C-alpha positions as CSV (number, residue, x, y, z in Angstrom):
1,M,197.0,45.2,-48.2
2,F,197.1,48.7,-47.4
3,K,199.7,50.6,-44.9
4,V,199.2,54.1,-43.4
5,I,202.5,55.7,-44.2
6,G,201.7,59.3,-43.4
7,K,199.1,62.2,-43.0
8,T,197.9,64.9,-45.3
9,P,197.6,68.7,-44.0
10,E,193.9,67.8,-43.8
11,G,194.4,64.9,-41.5
12,L,193.6,62.2,-44.0
13,N,195.7,58.9,-43.6
14,V,198.1,58.5,-46.7
15,I,198.1,54.6,-47.7
16,S,200.4,52.6,-49.8
17,G,199.3,49.3,-51.6
18,V,196.6,51.0,-53.7
19,Y,198.2,49.8,-57.0
20,Q,198.3,46.0,-55.7
21,F,194.6,46.2,-54.7
22,Y,193.2,47.8,-57.7
23,E,195.2,45.3,-59.9
24,T,193.9,42.2,-57.6
25,F,190.7,43.0,-57.2
26,G,189.7,45.0,-60.3
27,L,187.9,47.7,-58.6
28,P,187.8,51.1,-61.0
29,L,190.4,53.3,-59.6
30,D,187.9,56.3,-59.2
31,L,185.4,54.0,-57.1
32,L,188.2,52.7,-55.0
33,C,189.6,56.2,-54.1
34,E,186.2,57.2,-53.4
35,E,185.6,54.4,-51.0
36,L,189.1,55.3,-49.3
37,F,187.9,58.8,-48.7
38,K,185.1,57.8,-47.1
39,K,187.1,56.2,-44.7
40,N,189.5,59.1,-44.2
41,Y,192.2,57.4,-46.4
42,V,193.9,58.8,-49.6
43,P,196.1,56.8,-51.9
44,A,200.0,57.8,-52.1
45,W,200.3,58.3,-55.7
46,D,204.0,58.0,-55.8
47,D,203.9,54.4,-54.2
48,F,201.0,53.9,-56.9
49,Y,203.3,55.1,-59.7
50,M,206.2,52.9,-58.8
51,A,204.4,49.8,-58.1
52,A,202.8,50.2,-61.7
53,A,205.9,50.9,-63.1
54,K,207.5,47.7,-61.5
55,A,204.7,45.8,-62.9
56,G,205.8,47.1,-66.2
57,I,203.0,49.9,-67.0
58,G,204.2,52.5,-69.2
59,H,204.9,56.2,-67.9
60,S,202.0,57.4,-70.1
61,K,199.5,54.7,-69.1
62,I,200.2,55.2,-65.4
63,M,199.9,59.2,-65.5
64,S,196.5,58.4,-67.4
65,R,195.2,56.4,-64.7
66,I,196.0,58.8,-62.1
67,Q,194.9,62.0,-64.1
68,E,191.3,60.1,-64.9
69,V,191.0,59.6,-61.0
70,I,192.0,63.4,-60.0
71,S,190.7,65.3,-63.2
72,A,187.0,65.6,-61.8
73,R,186.7,68.8,-60.2
74,R,186.6,68.7,-56.3
75,H,187.4,65.1,-56.2
76,P,189.1,64.0,-53.0
77,C,192.2,62.3,-54.2
78,Q,193.2,65.6,-55.9
79,K,194.3,67.0,-52.7
80,I,197.3,65.4,-52.5
81,V,198.9,65.3,-55.8
């Protein structure tokens, strides 16, 4: 389901498919992101946004979900926004 599509300057693997996993399994996005980071992965937020938009989710709701994850200070996923 996940596909490595690049690396961050810090050497973390950037992956696509996070929205599909999030919607399929219902794992809270912040928890999913933390688990991915432990395994040296971070979401490709642009891919997340596009997949959510394609599923009919509005801009404000998508951005709210992303912001909830990255708003915590020092959260691992904020490095790639």
